[in-house]
N, C-alpha and C positions, 0 to 999 in steps of 0.2 A: 505495500500498499505506498502509493507517495503523499507525502506532508505538501501542501499547498501555503503560500504565504498570506496571510489576511491583508484582505484588499480593505482601504478605509471604509466601504459599507459595510463592513463585518465587523469593525472592531468595535468592542463594548467598553465604557468605560463608565466609573460614576459621575452623576449630573455632577457640573458645577454648581455650586450653591452660593447663592447672592444674600446680602442684607432681608431683601425680602423675606426669605424663606423661612425666619424665626422671629416670632414675637413674644412679647411678653407673655410668662406664665408656660410658655412649652419647655419641656423637660428631652434629658439627653441622658442617656443611661451607657456607661462604656461597658465593655470586656473587664475581665481582671487582671492581675499581674502578683503574681507570689514575689512576693521579697526574699531576696537570696544573701549570702555572705560575699558574692560577688560584688552585687549592686552596692553596697557600705564599701567594700575595697575599693572598688571603678571610683565611686563617688569621691572618697577620702580624697586618691590620690589624683582626681581630676580637677577639685574643686581646692584642695590644701584643708578642708575641713578637717583636720586629724585631730578628733577629740577624744578622749581615751575609752567613755563609754559608747561611742561607735565600734570603735576598732579593736582594744584590747579585753578580752573575755573574762580575763582575771579580774582587771579591775571595776567592769562593770558587775561582774557577782556580787562587787560590794553596795553596789550603789541600791537605792529604793527597786529600782527595775529588775535587779537581780540577774539581767544578763543584756548583752547588747542590744541596743534599740538603732532604729534606722535616722537617718540625719532627716531633721523637717523640712531643710528646702529639696531634698531628693526626693521626699512624699510628696511635698508640693508640684515637683518637676513632672513627677510621672502623673501626678493628677492631671496635668493639663496635657502631658501627653496622651494620655488614654481616653479624654475627649475628644484631642486633635483626629487621633484614628477614626472617628466618626464621620470625618470626610467633611463638615461644616466649614472648613476654616480655608479652603483654597481661594478665595477671594479676599483674605485678609489683608489688608496693606501694612496696619500696624498694628503692634501690641502696644496697649495703653496703659497697662500698667496692674499691679495689685493694690488692693484694699482688705482690711480686716482678716488678715490671716491668723487663724488659730489655732494650735494644736492640743487637742483634747484629750489625746489618749497617744501612748506609744504605740510605735509600729515596730514588731516585734520580726526577725528574721523567721520565715514559714508563716507569718503572714499573708495573706490576698489582701488585696484593696480594690474597689470598686468606685466609680463615680458618679454621682447623681447630680447634672447639671441644670441648675432651670435659668430663663432669661429674666431677668429682671426689667432689663427695659430694652428696646428695639427703638432708637430715636433717629431721625434725622439731623444732619448736618447742615452748616451755614453751605455748604457746597453740596449740590444737589446730586452730586453723582457717589455719593459716599454716606454712608449710616454709620452707628455704633452700636452693639450688642453689650450690653453689661449683664454679665451672667455670675450666676452664685454657685458655687462650688462645695459638694458635701461628699467627702469622702469617706468612705467606710470599709471596715474590715471586714472578715467573713463571717462573722458573728452579727453582723449588722450594727456594730457600734461607729459611730460617728469618730474618727481619728483627726480630719481637719475641715476645716470650713477655710471660704475665701473668697474674694470677688475680685474677677478680673474683666478688664472691658477691652475692645476690639474695633477698629476701625476698619470698616466692610465697604468693598465695592457690591453697588448699586447695580441690579439686572439693568433697570431701564436708563442706566448714563452714556 
């Protein structure tokens, strides 16, 4: 059997999403990721966030957590990434920032995290080709416990522009 190269008419790809595709109140639910030792070690090396309760099991055993915990910014970054994988951010022009970041429970090696992201606001800007999404993130572990919350805003291209 001979394979044929796809032609442009046969190519299937995710549809590009624009500002109009999300409105206030919409919820996005991510898949999950299980936190491993490699996440902590790589994050520490990549960022220089080399704090003992993240990378030293003996030290971490003497803390109130009793074991190593994931870096807060690692959990935040993974949360953003899990929602990005849903395909809504292809027309983001700029990430505008974070607000209200709270780490409410530790994330341990072996925990799986999932994200529910709720659109707080979808507003137009002074430039008619752009809009802003403000999204509330709630990151939960495998037991359904909220481990982190934050709000993030994005400048997004409008479809009609």
